[in-house]
Predicted model as a PDB file, atoms N, CA, C, CB and O in Angstrom, pLDDT in the B-factor column:
MODEL        1                                                                  
ATOM      1  N   MET A   1      -7.883   0.020 -11.785  1.00 92.00           N  
ATOM      2  CA  MET A   1      -7.227  -0.637 -10.688  1.00 92.00           C  
ATOM      3  C   MET A   1      -5.795  -0.026 -10.697  1.00 92.00           C  
ATOM      4  CB  MET A   1      -7.241  -2.259 -10.842  1.00 92.00           C  
ATOM      5  O   MET A   1      -5.222   0.227 -11.757  1.00 92.00           O  
ATOM      6  N   THR A   2      -5.312   0.171  -9.636  1.00 94.00           N  
ATOM      7  CA  THR A   2      -3.940   0.632  -9.338  1.00 94.00           C  
ATOM      8  C   THR A   2      -3.173  -0.397  -8.720  1.00 94.00           C  
ATOM      9  CB  THR A   2      -3.920   1.811  -8.474  1.00 94.00           C  
ATOM     10  O   THR A   2      -3.619  -1.087  -7.804  1.00 94.00           O  
ATOM     11  N   ILE A   3      -1.911  -0.527  -9.249  1.00 95.00           N  
ATOM     12  CA  ILE A   3      -1.007  -1.622  -8.731  1.00 95.00           C  
ATOM     13  C   ILE A   3       0.210  -0.991  -8.136  1.00 95.00           C  
ATOM     14  CB  ILE A   3      -0.581  -2.640  -9.869  1.00 95.00           C  
ATOM     15  O   ILE A   3       0.909  -0.365  -8.933  1.00 95.00           O  
ATOM     16  N   LEU A   4       0.609  -1.034  -6.857  1.00 94.00           N  
ATOM     17  CA  LEU A   4       1.897  -0.484  -6.345  1.00 94.00           C  
ATOM     18  C   LEU A   4       2.812  -1.683  -5.926  1.00 94.00           C  
ATOM     19  CB  LEU A   4       1.641   0.516  -5.087  1.00 94.00           C  
ATOM     20  O   LEU A   4       2.403  -2.758  -5.489  1.00 94.00           O  
ATOM     21  N   ARG A   5       4.002  -1.356  -6.112  1.00 96.00           N  
ATOM     22  CA  ARG A   5       5.028  -2.223  -5.570  1.00 96.00           C  
ATOM     23  C   ARG A   5       5.611  -1.672  -4.197  1.00 96.00           C  
ATOM     24  CB  ARG A   5       6.165  -2.377  -6.628  1.00 96.00           C  
ATOM     25  O   ARG A   5       6.201  -0.592  -4.197  1.00 96.00           O  
ATOM     26  N   ILE A   6       5.462  -2.346  -3.122  1.00 97.00           N  
ATOM     27  CA  ILE A   6       5.690  -1.779  -1.888  1.00 97.00           C  
ATOM     28  C   ILE A   6       6.991  -2.730  -1.143  1.00 97.00           C  
ATOM     29  CB  ILE A   6       4.188  -1.779  -1.034  1.00 97.00           C  
ATOM     30  O   ILE A   6       6.846  -3.941  -0.976  1.00 97.00           O  
ATOM     31  N   HIS A   7       7.954  -2.175  -0.831  1.00 96.00           N  
ATOM     32  CA  HIS A   7       9.153  -2.801  -0.411  1.00 96.00           C  
ATOM     33  C   HIS A   7       9.030  -2.752   1.274  1.00 96.00           C  
ATOM     34  CB  HIS A   7      10.528  -1.977  -1.072  1.00 96.00           C  
ATOM     35  O   HIS A   7       8.569  -1.821   1.934  1.00 96.00           O  
ATOM     36  N   GLY A   8       9.528  -3.908   1.726  1.00 95.00           N  
ATOM     37  CA  GLY A   8       9.493  -3.935   3.327  1.00 95.00           C  
ATOM     38  C   GLY A   8       8.606  -4.677   3.903  1.00 95.00           C  
ATOM     39  O   GLY A   8       8.836  -4.944   5.082  1.00 95.00           O  
ATOM     40  N   MET A   9       7.380  -5.219   3.301  1.00 95.00           N  
ATOM     41  CA  MET A   9       6.504  -5.945   3.782  1.00 95.00           C  
ATOM     42  C   MET A   9       6.913  -7.405   3.935  1.00 95.00           C  
ATOM     43  CB  MET A   9       5.441  -5.761   3.055  1.00 95.00           C  
ATOM     44  O   MET A   9       7.324  -8.043   2.966  1.00 95.00           O  
ATOM     45  N   LYS A  10       6.792  -7.972   5.239  1.00 94.00           N  
ATOM     46  CA  LYS A  10       7.372  -9.280   5.468  1.00 94.00           C  
ATOM     47  C   LYS A  10       6.285 -10.279   6.121  1.00 94.00           C  
ATOM     48  CB  LYS A  10       8.653  -9.118   6.412  1.00 94.00           C  
ATOM     49  O   LYS A  10       6.505 -11.489   6.183  1.00 94.00           O  
ATOM     50  N   CYS A  11       5.272  -9.778   6.532  1.00 96.00           N  
ATOM     51  CA  CYS A  11       4.398 -10.723   7.161  1.00 96.00           C  
ATOM     52  C   CYS A  11       2.824 -10.107   7.110  1.00 96.00           C  
ATOM     53  CB  CYS A  11       4.949 -10.989   8.727  1.00 96.00           C  
ATOM     54  O   CYS A  11       2.532  -9.032   6.586  1.00 96.00           O  
ATOM     55  N   GLN A  12       2.040 -10.868   7.657  1.00 96.00           N  
ATOM     56  CA  GLN A  12       0.576 -10.363   7.539  1.00 96.00           C  
ATOM     57  C   GLN A  12       0.359  -9.088   8.310  1.00 96.00           C  
ATOM     58  CB  GLN A  12      -0.452 -11.438   8.078  1.00 96.00           C  
ATOM     59  O   GLN A  12      -0.516  -8.306   7.940  1.00 96.00           O  
ATOM     60  N   HIS A  13       1.059  -8.852   9.293  1.00 96.00           N  
ATOM     61  CA  HIS A  13       0.777  -7.576  10.122  1.00 96.00           C  
ATOM     62  C   HIS A  13       1.251  -6.511   9.155  1.00 96.00           C  
ATOM     63  CB  HIS A  13       1.594  -7.498  11.645  1.00 96.00           C  
ATOM     64  O   HIS A  13       0.558  -5.503   9.018  1.00 96.00           O  
ATOM     65  N   CYS A  14       2.471  -6.664   8.417  1.00 96.00           N  
ATOM     66  CA  CYS A  14       2.755  -5.654   7.499  1.00 96.00           C  
ATOM     67  C   CYS A  14       1.733  -5.503   6.408  1.00 96.00           C  
ATOM     68  CB  CYS A  14       4.031  -5.889   6.940  1.00 96.00           C  
ATOM     69  O   CYS A  14       1.470  -4.381   5.974  1.00 96.00           O  
ATOM     70  N   ALA A  15       1.230  -6.426   6.012  1.00 97.00           N  
ATOM     71  CA  ALA A  15       0.182  -6.298   4.903  1.00 97.00           C  
ATOM     72  C   ALA A  15      -1.056  -5.434   5.378  1.00 97.00           C  
ATOM     73  CB  ALA A  15      -0.337  -7.782   4.451  1.00 97.00           C  
ATOM     74  O   ALA A  15      -1.618  -4.578   4.695  1.00 97.00           O  
ATOM     75  N   ALA A  16      -1.364  -5.790   6.596  1.00 97.00           N  
ATOM     76  CA  ALA A  16      -2.514  -5.169   7.266  1.00 97.00           C  
ATOM     77  C   ALA A  16      -2.190  -3.642   7.434  1.00 97.00           C  
ATOM     78  CB  ALA A  16      -2.807  -5.880   8.695  1.00 97.00           C  
ATOM     79  O   ALA A  16      -3.041  -2.794   7.167  1.00 97.00           O  
ATOM     80  N   ALA A  17      -1.099  -3.360   7.826  1.00 97.00           N  
ATOM     81  CA  ALA A  17      -0.767  -1.961   8.103  1.00 97.00           C  
ATOM     82  C   ALA A  17      -0.773  -1.265   6.663  1.00 97.00           C  
ATOM     83  CB  ALA A  17       0.710  -1.821   8.899  1.00 97.00           C  
ATOM     84  O   ALA A  17      -1.399  -0.213   6.534  1.00 97.00           O  
ATOM     85  N   ALA A  18      -0.159  -1.771   5.682  1.00 97.00           N  
ATOM     86  CA  ALA A  18      -0.170  -1.116   4.324  1.00 97.00           C  
ATOM     87  C   ALA A  18      -1.603  -0.864   3.885  1.00 97.00           C  
ATOM     88  CB  ALA A  18       0.566  -2.011   3.244  1.00 97.00           C  
ATOM     89  O   ALA A  18      -2.010   0.233   3.502  1.00 97.00           O  
ATOM     90  N   LYS A  19      -2.349  -1.991   3.973  1.00 97.00           N  
ATOM     91  CA  LYS A  19      -3.850  -1.957   3.622  1.00 97.00           C  
ATOM     92  C   LYS A  19      -4.556  -0.854   4.252  1.00 97.00           C  
ATOM     93  CB  LYS A  19      -4.559  -3.230   4.035  1.00 97.00           C  
ATOM     94  O   LYS A  19      -5.248  -0.061   3.614  1.00 97.00           O  
ATOM     95  N   LYS A  20      -4.349  -0.802   5.686  1.00 96.00           N  
ATOM     96  CA  LYS A  20      -5.083   0.302   6.401  1.00 96.00           C  
ATOM     97  C   LYS A  20      -4.573   1.801   6.054  1.00 96.00           C  
ATOM     98  CB  LYS A  20      -4.928   0.055   7.964  1.00 96.00           C  
ATOM     99  O   LYS A  20      -5.323   2.775   6.121  1.00 96.00           O  
ATOM    100  N   ALA A  21      -3.292   1.866   5.699  1.00 96.00           N  
ATOM    101  CA  ALA A  21      -2.818   3.211   5.272  1.00 96.00           C  
ATOM    102  C   ALA A  21      -3.518   3.530   3.925  1.00 96.00           C  
ATOM    103  CB  ALA A  21      -1.193   3.256   5.121  1.00 96.00           C  
ATOM    104  O   ALA A  21      -4.033   4.646   3.861  1.00 96.00           O  
ATOM    105  N   LEU A  22      -3.620   2.708   2.820  1.00 97.00           N  
ATOM    106  CA  LEU A  22      -4.306   2.936   1.715  1.00 97.00           C  
ATOM    107  C   LEU A  22      -5.880   3.225   1.928  1.00 97.00           C  
ATOM    108  CB  LEU A  22      -4.059   1.811   0.879  1.00 97.00           C  
ATOM    109  O   LEU A  22      -6.467   4.132   1.338  1.00 97.00           O  
ATOM    110  N   GLU A  23      -6.435   2.421   2.762  1.00 97.00           N  
ATOM    111  CA  GLU A  23      -7.868   2.652   2.953  1.00 97.00           C  
ATOM    112  C   GLU A  23      -8.106   4.057   3.660  1.00 97.00           C  
ATOM    113  CB  GLU A  23      -8.491   1.460   3.820  1.00 97.00           C  
ATOM    114  O   GLU A  23      -9.107   4.731   3.418  1.00 97.00           O  
ATOM    115  N   GLU A  24      -7.277   4.385   4.406  1.00 96.00           N  
ATOM    116  CA  GLU A  24      -7.354   5.748   5.302  1.00 96.00           C  
ATOM    117  C   GLU A  24      -7.416   7.005   4.186  1.00 96.00           C  
ATOM    118  CB  GLU A  24      -5.821   5.925   6.422  1.00 96.00           C  
ATOM    119  O   GLU A  24      -8.059   8.049   4.292  1.00 96.00           O  
ATOM    120  N   LEU A  25      -6.670   6.639   3.239  1.00 96.00           N  
ATOM    121  CA  LEU A  25      -6.570   7.741   1.990  1.00 96.00           C  
ATOM    122  C   LEU A  25      -7.738   7.698   1.159  1.00 96.00           C  
ATOM    123  CB  LEU A  25      -5.316   7.492   0.982  1.00 96.00           C  
ATOM    124  O   LEU A  25      -7.973   8.590   0.344  1.00 96.00           O  
ATOM    125  N   GLY A  26      -8.564   6.592   1.343  1.00 96.00           N  
ATOM    126  CA  GLY A  26      -9.905   6.457   0.396  1.00 96.00           C  
ATOM    127  C   GLY A  26      -9.866   5.497  -0.650  1.00 96.00           C  
ATOM    128  O   GLY A  26     -10.720   5.489  -1.536  1.00 96.00           O  
ATOM    129  N   ALA A  27      -8.789   4.566  -0.592  1.00 97.00           N  
ATOM    130  CA  ALA A  27      -8.673   3.567  -1.643  1.00 97.00           C  
ATOM    131  C   ALA A  27      -9.763   2.381  -1.265  1.00 97.00           C  
ATOM    132  CB  ALA A  27      -7.072   2.999  -1.730  1.00 97.00           C  
ATOM    133  O   ALA A  27      -9.921   2.118  -0.073  1.00 97.00           O  
ATOM    134  N   THR A  28     -10.382   1.791  -2.092  1.00 97.00           N  
ATOM    135  CA  THR A  28     -11.312   0.754  -1.933  1.00 97.00           C  
ATOM    136  C   THR A  28     -10.769  -0.538  -2.603  1.00 97.00           C  
ATOM    137  CB  THR A  28     -12.659   1.176  -2.508  1.00 97.00           C  
ATOM    138  O   THR A  28      -9.936  -0.500  -3.509  1.00 97.00           O  
ATOM    139  N   GLY A  29     -11.336  -1.777  -2.059  1.00 97.00           N  
ATOM    140  CA  GLY A  29     -11.094  -2.920  -2.599  1.00 97.00           C  
ATOM    141  C   GLY A  29      -9.456  -3.215  -2.569  1.00 97.00           C  
ATOM    142  O   GLY A  29      -8.888  -3.720  -3.538  1.00 97.00           O  
ATOM    143  N   VAL A  30      -8.875  -2.903  -1.544  1.00 98.00           N  
ATOM    144  CA  VAL A  30      -7.513  -2.957  -1.365  1.00 98.00           C  
ATOM    145  C   VAL A  30      -7.126  -4.465  -1.256  1.00 98.00           C  
ATOM    146  CB  VAL A  30      -7.102  -2.127  -0.137  1.00 98.00           C  
ATOM    147  O   VAL A  30      -7.816  -5.149  -0.500  1.00 98.00           O  
ATOM    148  N   ALA A  31      -6.123  -5.042  -1.912  1.00 98.00           N  
ATOM    149  CA  ALA A  31      -5.622  -6.407  -1.742  1.00 98.00           C  
ATOM    150  C   ALA A  31      -4.224  -6.346  -1.774  1.00 98.00           C  
ATOM    151  CB  ALA A  31      -6.114  -7.363  -2.756  1.00 98.00           C  
ATOM    152  O   ALA A  31      -3.660  -5.734  -2.681  1.00 98.00           O  
ATOM    153  N   ILE A  32      -3.536  -6.974  -0.791  1.00 97.00           N  
ATOM    154  CA  ILE A  32      -2.118  -6.895  -0.527  1.00 97.00           C  
ATOM    155  C   ILE A  32      -1.616  -8.323  -0.868  1.00 97.00           C  
ATOM    156  CB  ILE A  32      -1.788  -6.437   1.010  1.00 97.00           C  
ATOM    157  O   ILE A  32      -2.112  -9.299  -0.304  1.00 97.00           O  
ATOM    158  N   ASP A  33      -0.597  -8.447  -1.826  1.00 97.00           N  
ATOM    159  CA  ASP A  33      -0.026  -9.697  -2.057  1.00 97.00           C  
ATOM    160  C   ASP A  33       1.345  -9.726  -1.418  1.00 97.00           C  
ATOM    161  CB  ASP A  33       0.026  -9.995  -3.522  1.00 97.00           C  
ATOM    162  O   ASP A  33       2.192  -9.007  -1.947  1.00 97.00           O  
ATOM    163  N   LEU A  34       1.687 -10.423  -0.394  1.00 95.00           N  
ATOM    164  CA  LEU A  34       3.091 -10.474   0.232  1.00 95.00           C  
ATOM    165  C   LEU A  34       4.010 -11.118  -0.709  1.00 95.00           C  
ATOM    166  CB  LEU A  34       3.129 -11.260   1.596  1.00 95.00           C  
ATOM    167  O   LEU A  34       5.165 -10.693  -0.741  1.00 95.00           O  
ATOM    168  N   ALA A  35       3.652 -12.124  -1.514  1.00 95.00           N  
ATOM    169  CA  ALA A  35       4.510 -12.852  -2.433  1.00 95.00           C  
ATOM    170  C   ALA A  35       5.217 -12.010  -3.232  1.00 95.00           C  
ATOM    171  CB  ALA A  35       3.825 -13.743  -3.243  1.00 95.00           C  
ATOM    172  O   ALA A  35       6.444 -11.998  -3.331  1.00 95.00           O  
ATOM    173  N   THR A  36       4.312 -11.179  -3.907  1.00 96.00           N  
ATOM    174  CA  THR A  36       4.809 -10.218  -4.907  1.00 96.00           C  
ATOM    175  C   THR A  36       5.243  -8.781  -4.465  1.00 96.00           C  
ATOM    176  CB  THR A  36       3.772 -10.069  -5.886  1.00 96.00           C  
ATOM    177  O   THR A  36       5.878  -7.976  -5.148  1.00 96.00           O  
ATOM    178  N   GLY A  37       4.760  -8.610  -3.142  1.00 96.00           N  
ATOM    179  CA  GLY A  37       5.065  -7.076  -2.713  1.00 96.00           C  
ATOM    180  C   GLY A  37       4.161  -6.008  -3.543  1.00 96.00           C  
ATOM    181  O   GLY A  37       4.552  -4.888  -3.870  1.00 96.00           O  
ATOM    182  N   GLU A  38       2.891  -6.554  -3.822  1.00 96.00           N  
ATOM    183  CA  GLU A  38       2.107  -5.575  -4.536  1.00 96.00           C  
ATOM    184  C   GLU A  38       0.954  -5.259  -3.632  1.00 96.00           C  
ATOM    185  CB  GLU A  38       1.639  -6.082  -5.944  1.00 96.00           C  
ATOM    186  O   GLU A  38       0.532  -6.063  -2.801  1.00 96.00           O  
ATOM    187  N   ALA A  39       0.415  -3.956  -3.842  1.00 97.00           N  
ATOM    188  CA  ALA A  39      -0.811  -3.715  -3.290  1.00 97.00           C  
ATOM    189  C   ALA A  39      -1.842  -3.432  -4.561  1.00 97.00           C  
ATOM    190  CB  ALA A  39      -0.680  -2.492  -2.232  1.00 97.00           C  
ATOM    191  O   ALA A  39      -1.386  -2.907  -5.577  1.00 97.00           O  
ATOM    192  N   ARG A  40      -3.043  -3.742  -4.489  1.00 97.00           N  
ATOM    193  CA  ARG A  40      -3.980  -3.315  -5.670  1.00 97.00           C  
ATOM    194  C   ARG A  40      -5.149  -2.768  -5.167  1.00 97.00           C  
ATOM    195  CB  ARG A  40      -4.382  -4.448  -6.605  1.00 97.00           C  
ATOM    196  O   ARG A  40      -5.651  -3.214  -4.135  1.00 97.00           O  
ATOM    197  N   PHE A  41      -5.667  -1.789  -5.826  1.00 97.00           N  
ATOM    198  CA  PHE A  41      -6.817  -0.995  -5.226  1.00 97.00           C  
ATOM    199  C   PHE A  41      -7.552  -0.221  -6.134  1.00 97.00           C  
ATOM    200  CB  PHE A  41      -6.382  -0.097  -4.217  1.00 97.00           C  
ATOM    201  O   PHE A  41      -7.029   0.064  -7.212  1.00 97.00           O  
ATOM    202  N   GLU A  42      -8.692   0.167  -5.864  1.00 96.00           N  
ATOM    203  CA  GLU A  42      -9.560   1.100  -6.716  1.00 96.00           C  
ATOM    204  C   GLU A  42      -9.470   2.462  -6.058  1.00 96.00           C  
ATOM    205  CB  GLU A  42     -11.137   0.606  -6.818  1.00 96.00           C  
ATOM    206  O   GLU A  42      -9.345   2.608  -4.842  1.00 96.00           O  
ATOM    207  N   GLY A  43      -9.542   3.472  -6.959  1.00 93.00           N  
ATOM    208  CA  GLY A  43      -9.460   4.823  -6.534  1.00 93.00           C  
ATOM    209  C   GLY A  43      -8.376   5.615  -6.962  1.00 93.00           C  
ATOM    210  O   GLY A  43      -7.277   5.137  -7.243  1.00 93.00           O  
ATOM    211  N   ILE A  44      -8.679   6.919  -7.025  1.00 92.00           N  
ATOM    212  CA  ILE A  44      -7.565   7.848  -7.594  1.00 92.00           C  
ATOM    213  C   ILE A  44      -7.062   8.521  -6.388  1.00 92.00           C  
ATOM    214  CB  ILE A  44      -8.080   8.961  -8.733  1.00 92.00           C  
ATOM    215  O   ILE A  44      -7.753   9.298  -5.728  1.00 92.00           O  
ATOM    216  N   LEU A  45      -5.812   8.201  -6.105  1.00 94.00           N  
ATOM    217  CA  LEU A  45      -5.123   8.840  -4.960  1.00 94.00           C  
ATOM    218  C   LEU A  45      -3.921   9.628  -5.240  1.00 94.00           C  
ATOM    219  CB  LEU A  45      -4.750   7.862  -4.027  1.00 94.00           C  
ATOM    220  O   LEU A  45      -3.218   9.264  -6.183  1.00 94.00           O  
ATOM    221  N   ASP A  46      -3.571  10.706  -4.524  1.00 94.00           N  
ATOM    222  CA  ASP A  46      -2.314  11.507  -4.819  1.00 94.00           C  
ATOM    223  C   ASP A  46      -1.204  10.636  -4.540  1.00 94.00           C  
ATOM    224  CB  ASP A  46      -2.181  12.828  -3.981  1.00 94.00           C  
ATOM    225  O   ASP A  46      -1.184  10.042  -3.462  1.00 94.00           O  
ATOM    226  N   SER A  47      -0.229  10.477  -5.419  1.00 93.00           N  
ATOM    227  CA  SER A  47       0.879   9.561  -5.337  1.00 93.00           C  
ATOM    228  C   SER A  47       1.811  10.031  -4.206  1.00 93.00           C  
ATOM    229  CB  SER A  47       1.632   9.473  -6.704  1.00 93.00           C  
ATOM    230  O   SER A  47       2.476   9.200  -3.588  1.00 93.00           O  
ATOM    231  N   GLU A  48       1.870  11.266  -3.936  1.00 95.00           N  
ATOM    232  CA  GLU A  48       2.740  11.849  -2.843  1.00 95.00           C  
ATOM    233  C   GLU A  48       2.242  11.354  -1.495  1.00 95.00           C  
ATOM    234  CB  GLU A  48       2.730  13.447  -2.868  1.00 95.00           C  
ATOM    235  O   GLU A  48       3.006  10.885  -0.651  1.00 95.00           O  
ATOM    236  N   LEU A  49       0.781  11.490  -1.309  1.00 96.00           N  
ATOM    237  CA  LEU A  49       0.220  11.184  -0.008  1.00 96.00           C  
ATOM    238  C   LEU A  49       0.348   9.599   0.207  1.00 96.00           C  
ATOM    239  CB  LEU A  49      -1.331  11.700   0.074  1.00 96.00           C  
ATOM    240  O   LEU A  49       0.595   9.143   1.323  1.00 96.00           O  
ATOM    241  N   VAL A  50       0.183   8.860  -0.817  1.00 96.00           N  
ATOM    242  CA  VAL A  50       0.408   7.466  -0.793  1.00 96.00           C  
ATOM    243  C   VAL A  50       1.782   7.097  -0.375  1.00 96.00           C  
ATOM    244  CB  VAL A  50       0.127   6.909  -2.073  1.00 96.00           C  
ATOM    245  O   VAL A  50       1.945   6.172   0.421  1.00 96.00           O  
ATOM    246  N   ARG A  51       2.890   7.836  -0.916  1.00 95.00           N  
ATOM    247  CA  ARG A  51       4.254   7.534  -0.419  1.00 95.00           C  
ATOM    248  C   ARG A  51       4.375   7.803   0.857  1.00 95.00           C  
ATOM    249  CB  ARG A  51       5.265   8.197  -1.061  1.00 95.00           C  
ATOM    250  O   ARG A  51       4.908   6.979   1.600  1.00 95.00           O  
ATOM    251  N   GLN A  52       3.895   9.015   1.333  1.00 96.00           N  
ATOM    252  CA  GLN A  52       4.017   9.367   2.793  1.00 96.00           C  
ATOM    253  C   GLN A  52       3.357   8.521   3.764  1.00 96.00           C  
ATOM    254  CB  GLN A  52       3.523  10.655   3.022  1.00 96.00           C  
ATOM    255  O   GLN A  52       3.883   8.321   4.859  1.00 96.00           O  
ATOM    256  N   ALA A  53       1.991   7.891   3.371  1.00 96.00           N  
ATOM    257  CA  ALA A  53       1.280   7.055   4.246  1.00 96.00           C  
ATOM    258  C   ALA A  53       2.050   5.835   4.380  1.00 96.00           C  
ATOM    259  CB  ALA A  53      -0.096   6.792   3.789  1.00 96.00           C  
ATOM    260  O   ALA A  53       2.285   5.356   5.490  1.00 96.00           O  
ATOM    261  N   ILE A  54       2.513   5.231   3.138  1.00 96.00           N  
ATOM    262  CA  ILE A  54       3.201   3.946   3.229  1.00 96.00           C  
ATOM    263  C   ILE A  54       4.639   4.157   3.957  1.00 96.00           C  
ATOM    264  CB  ILE A  54       3.371   3.320   1.725  1.00 96.00           C  
ATOM    265  O   ILE A  54       5.116   3.174   4.525  1.00 96.00           O  
ATOM    266  N   ALA A  55       5.266   5.231   3.970  1.00 96.00           N  
ATOM    267  CA  ALA A  55       6.530   5.490   4.673  1.00 96.00           C  
ATOM    268  C   ALA A  55       6.313   5.518   6.002  1.00 96.00           C  
ATOM    269  CB  ALA A  55       7.177   6.690   4.300  1.00 96.00           C  
ATOM    270  O   ALA A  55       7.171   5.029   6.737  1.00 96.00           O  
ATOM    271  N   ALA A  56       5.170   6.073   6.537  1.00 96.00           N  
ATOM    272  CA  ALA A  56       4.789   6.194   7.976  1.00 96.00           C  
ATOM    273  C   ALA A  56       4.601   4.862   8.600  1.00 96.00           C  
ATOM    274  CB  ALA A  56       3.511   7.003   8.147  1.00 96.00           C  
ATOM    275  O   ALA A  56       4.779   4.701   9.807  1.00 96.00           O  
ATOM    276  N   LYS A  57       4.228   3.861   7.767  1.00 95.00           N  
ATOM    277  CA  LYS A  57       4.081   2.597   8.283  1.00 95.00           C  
ATOM    278  C   LYS A  57       5.561   1.785   8.178  1.00 95.00           C  
ATOM    279  CB  LYS A  57       2.877   1.882   7.473  1.00 95.00           C  
ATOM    280  O   LYS A  57       5.636   0.631   8.599  1.00 95.00           O  
ATOM    281  N   GLY A  58       6.629   2.407   7.642  1.00 95.00           N  
ATOM    282  CA  GLY A  58       7.931   1.816   7.523  1.00 95.00           C  
ATOM    283  C   GLY A  58       8.200   0.979   6.308  1.00 95.00           C  
ATOM    284  O   GLY A  58       9.016   0.058   6.281  1.00 95.00           O  
ATOM    285  N   PHE A  59       7.398   1.395   5.237  1.00 96.00           N  
ATOM    286  CA  PHE A  59       7.732   0.733   3.955  1.00 96.00           C  
ATOM    287  C   PHE A  59       8.059   1.839   2.915  1.00 96.00           C  
ATOM    288  CB  PHE A  59       6.518  -0.198   3.448  1.00 96.00           C  
ATOM    289  O   PHE A  59       7.951   3.053   3.085  1.00 96.00           O  
ATOM    290  N   THR A  60       8.465   1.207   1.846  1.00 95.00           N  
ATOM    291  CA  THR A  60       8.721   2.222   0.609  1.00 95.00           C  
ATOM    292  C   THR A  60       7.886   1.912  -0.653  1.00 95.00           C  
ATOM    293  CB  THR A  60      10.288   2.176   0.141  1.00 95.00           C  
ATOM    294  O   THR A  60       7.689   0.736  -0.958  1.00 95.00           O  
ATOM    295  N   VAL A  61       7.386   2.924  -1.400  1.00 95.00           N  
ATOM    296  CA  VAL A  61       6.857   2.498  -2.725  1.00 95.00           C  
ATOM    297  C   VAL A  61       7.857   2.425  -3.630  1.00 95.00           C  
ATOM    298  CB  VAL A  61       5.849   3.348  -3.259  1.00 95.00           C  
ATOM    299  O   VAL A  61       8.726   3.296  -3.601  1.00 95.00           O  
ATOM    300  N   ALA A  62       7.910   1.493  -4.488  1.00 92.00           N  
ATOM    301  CA  ALA A  62       8.868   1.397  -5.566  1.00 92.00           C  
ATOM    302  C   ALA A  62       8.555   2.414  -6.742  1.00 92.00           C  
ATOM    303  CB  ALA A  62       8.877  -0.061  -6.092  1.00 92.00           C  
ATOM    304  O   ALA A  62       7.385   2.743  -6.942  1.00 92.00           O  
ATOM    305  N   GLY A  63       9.429   2.840  -7.404  1.00 71.00           N  
ATOM    306  CA  GLY A  63       9.449   3.592  -8.741  1.00 71.00           C  
ATOM    307  C   GLY A  63       8.968   5.078  -8.441  1.00 71.00           C  
ATOM    308  O   GLY A  63       8.893   5.899  -9.355  1.00 71.00           O  
TER     309      GLY A  63                                                      
ENDMDL                                                                          
END                                                                             
């Protein structure tokens, strides 16, 4: 399982957008926790592609 910290998510719409971005890259079992700003998912994804996909939705990946 991979855990990402995502900055900028504030509502359920934000969470859905981040989830969709990860699923479009091939992630499975995506779960977004707004309280912690974390996304958890299964699958091995290219970190730069993840950053770009999340940035395209208006958020940033921490770290």
